[in-house]
C-alpha positions as CSV (number, residue, x, y, z in Angstrom):
1,M,-11.6,-3.7,-16.9
2,K,-9.1,-6.2,-15.8
3,F,-9.9,-5.3,-12.2
4,I,-9.1,-8.5,-10.4
5,L,-5.5,-8.7,-11.6
6,F,-5.1,-5.1,-10.9
7,C,-6.7,-5.3,-7.5
8,A,-4.4,-8.2,-6.6
9,A,-1.3,-6.3,-7.6
10,L,-2.4,-3.3,-5.7
11,A,-3.5,-5.3,-2.8
12,V,0.1,-6.5,-2.6
13,L,1.3,-2.9,-2.8
14,L,-0.9,-1.8,0.0
15,A,-0.9,-4.8,2.2
16,V,-4.6,-5.6,1.9
17,G,-5.0,-9.2,0.9
18,Q,-8.7,-9.1,0.1
19,C,-10.0,-7.5,-3.0
20,D,-13.2,-6.5,-1.4
21,P,-15.7,-4.0,-2.8
22,D,-14.8,-1.4,-0.2
23,F,-11.2,-1.5,-1.3
24,R,-12.2,-1.3,-4.9
25,Q,-14.2,1.8,-4.1
26,I,-11.3,3.3,-2.2
27,M,-9.0,2.7,-5.2
28,Q,-11.5,4.4,-7.6
29,Q,-11.8,7.4,-5.3
30,C,-8.1,7.7,-4.9
31,M,-7.5,7.4,-8.6
32,Q,-9.9,10.2,-9.3
33,S,-8.6,12.5,-6.6
34,T,-4.9,12.1,-7.6
35,Q,-5.5,11.8,-11.3
36,V,-3.8,8.4,-11.5
37,T,-5.0,6.2,-14.4
38,E,-5.0,2.5,-14.7
39,T,-2.2,2.8,-17.2
40,D,-0.1,4.7,-14.6
41,L,-0.7,1.9,-12.2
42,K,0.0,-0.8,-14.7
43,D,3.2,0.9,-15.7
44,F,4.2,1.2,-12.1
45,M,3.6,-2.5,-11.5
46,A,5.3,-3.4,-14.7
47,S,8.4,-1.5,-13.8
48,G,8.7,-3.4,-10.6
49,M,7.2,-0.6,-8.4
50,Q,10.3,1.6,-8.5
51,S,10.9,4.2,-5.9
52,T,11.1,6.9,-8.7
53,A,7.3,7.1,-9.0
54,K,5.6,10.2,-10.1
55,E,4.2,12.6,-7.4
56,N,0.6,11.7,-8.2
57,M,1.4,8.0,-7.7
58,K,2.9,8.8,-4.3
59,C,-0.2,10.8,-3.4
60,Y,-2.4,7.9,-4.5
61,T,-0.5,5.7,-2.0
62,K,-1.2,8.2,0.7
63,C,-4.8,8.4,-0.3
64,L,-5.2,4.6,0.0
65,M,-3.3,4.4,3.3
66,E,-5.4,7.3,4.8
67,K,-8.7,5.8,3.8
68,Q,-7.7,2.5,5.4
69,G,-6.5,4.2,8.5
70,H,-2.9,3.2,8.0
71,L,-1.8,6.9,7.7
72,T,-3.0,9.7,9.9
73,N,-1.8,13.3,9.6
74,G,1.2,12.0,7.6
75,Q,2.1,9.5,10.3
76,F,2.3,5.8,9.5
77,N,0.0,3.9,11.9
78,A,1.9,0.6,12.2
79,Q,-0.6,-0.9,14.6
80,A,-3.6,-0.2,12.3
81,L,-1.7,-2.0,9.5
82,L,-0.9,-4.9,11.7
83,D,-4.6,-5.1,12.8
84,T,-5.6,-5.2,9.1
85,L,-3.1,-7.9,8.2
86,K,-4.1,-10.1,11.1
87,N,-7.4,-10.6,9.4
88,V,-5.9,-11.7,6.1
89,P,-5.8,-15.5,6.1
90,Q,-2.6,-16.0,4.2
91,M,-0.8,-13.5,6.6
92,K,-1.7,-15.1,9.9
93,D,1.2,-17.5,10.1
94,K,3.7,-14.8,9.0
95,M,2.8,-12.2,11.6
96,D,6.2,-12.3,13.3
97,E,8.0,-11.6,10.1
98,I,5.5,-9.0,9.1
99,T,5.6,-7.3,12.5
100,S,9.4,-6.9,12.3
101,G,9.1,-5.5,8.8
102,V,6.4,-3.0,9.8
103,N,8.5,-2.0,12.8
104,A,11.5,-1.4,10.6
105,C,9.5,0.9,8.4
106,K,7.4,2.8,10.9
107,E,9.8,5.7,11.5
108,I,10.3,6.6,7.9
109,K,9.6,10.2,6.9
110,G,9.5,11.6,3.4
111,S,9.7,15.1,2.2
112,N,5.9,15.4,2.4
113,D,2.9,13.2,3.3
114,C,2.7,11.6,-0.1
115,D,6.4,10.9,-0.1
116,T,6.1,9.4,3.4
117,A,3.3,7.1,2.4
118,F,5.2,6.0,-0.6
119,K,8.5,5.4,1.2
120,V,6.7,3.4,3.9
121,T,5.1,1.2,1.2
122,M,8.4,0.7,-0.6
123,C,10.0,-0.2,2.8
124,L,7.3,-2.7,3.5
125,K,7.8,-4.3,0.1
126,E,11.5,-4.6,0.8
127,H,10.9,-6.2,4.1
128,K,8.3,-8.5,2.5
129,A,5.8,-7.3,5.1
130,M,2.9,-7.7,2.7
131,P,1.0,-10.4,1.0
132,G,2.2,-11.9,-2.3
133,H,5.9,-11.5,-1.9
134,H,6.7,-14.7,-0.1
C-alpha cells in the first residue's frame, strides 16, 4: 500500500500534519465504516478534491473529524482544530493566517453532519488553513 503518499494527501485534507500510527488507524476505521476505498480517496485527490464528492466521502470526512475531536454533534470545533495545528511544526509560524481561515469556516452548516464536515474541510482548503497548501 502506498500509504505514506496517501497519508500525506489526507493529512493535508484533514489538517493533521503528522502521519502518525493513530491517524492511520483512524483512517482505516473510517474507511471501513463509510465504505470508502483507497481508490475513492485517490480519485478524490486526483480530481483536486472537488466539492461534488460522494456522500460516503463526506461521511468519511465527518468520521475523521469526529475521531480527532474536531467535530462534535455535527458542530465544527474550531478551537480543537487550532490546538491540533499548534503542535504541527510546519504550522507554528502560520498560526495567524490559519486562525483567520478557521474562524472564517467555523459557522458553516451543511444539509447534514457529513455535509457539514465536508463543507468545513473544503472551506479550510480554500482559506489555506491547513498544511501543504502554502
